[in-house]
N, C-alpha and C positions, 0 to 999 in steps of 0.2 A: 859501539864507538872502539874506536881501534888506536896503537901509539901514534902512528902517521896523521890521522885524524887529530888528534889533540897536540900534537908537533905543530901542528900547519896553525891552529890559536894561538900556541906562544910562542911561533916566530915570525907573523907578520909585523911589516915594517911599515910605520909603524906599530906600535905595540896597542892593541887595543882589548879592554875591558871585558871577562865575559864571566859568564856563572856557569858553572858546573853542578851538576844535580844529578845526585845517587838514587837506587832504586829504592831506599829506604825514608826518600823524602830530603834527606840534607843538602841544603845548597849551600855550594861555596863560591864568595866572589874573590876571580881573579880578578887585581887590578896590577899586578907586578910578573914578568915572565920568573923571577924566582920565585915565585909563589908554589908552583908546580913542576912538578916529574913524574914524565910518562917509563915504565919499561921494564920489561917479562914478567908482562900482563898484570901490572902495578902501576896504580897511578897514585903521586905523595903528593898530599896538600899540606899545605904551609895555613893555619889559622891567625888574624892578625890579632895583635894583643899585645900589650907591653909587655915587659917582661925586662929584666936586670940583664946583666951583663954574664952573671956567673947563670941564669937560666937557659935551657933548651926549648927552643921554637916549638908548638906545639904544633905538633904534627902527624897527619891522621893518613892511612895508608888505607887504599882500598882495590881489590878485582877489579880488572877492566869488564871483568861482565858484569859489575854495577853500578857504573858509566850510564846512565838514564839518558841525559843529553847535555848540551854543550849551546849558550848561545848568548849572541854577544850582549852587555850591558848597554841601555841607553842612556848615555849623561845628560844628566838635567843642568842646562844652561841657565846659569843666574837672569835673573831678572834687570831688565834694565836701568837703569839709574838715571832722576830725575833728575839734571845738572841745575836747572834751572831754582832749586830749592837750596842747591850747599852753598 
């Protein structure tokens, strides 16, 4: 994967969530473009999670060589609501 390839996913308008898989099997669901940054042969990924204002974000960095694949996430639609029972 190249920096250009990752930037293509992060700059889509409108943004569409995607999953990035590393060679060690770790997967990162990127649900906002601010959760990932690619540059200088590295990719920086933010793990979502609760944190206080004083805590830093949990950021993982990996070499671009370890990016195995990127795929769009399939958003699951909510089931239809039966309004006749409401």
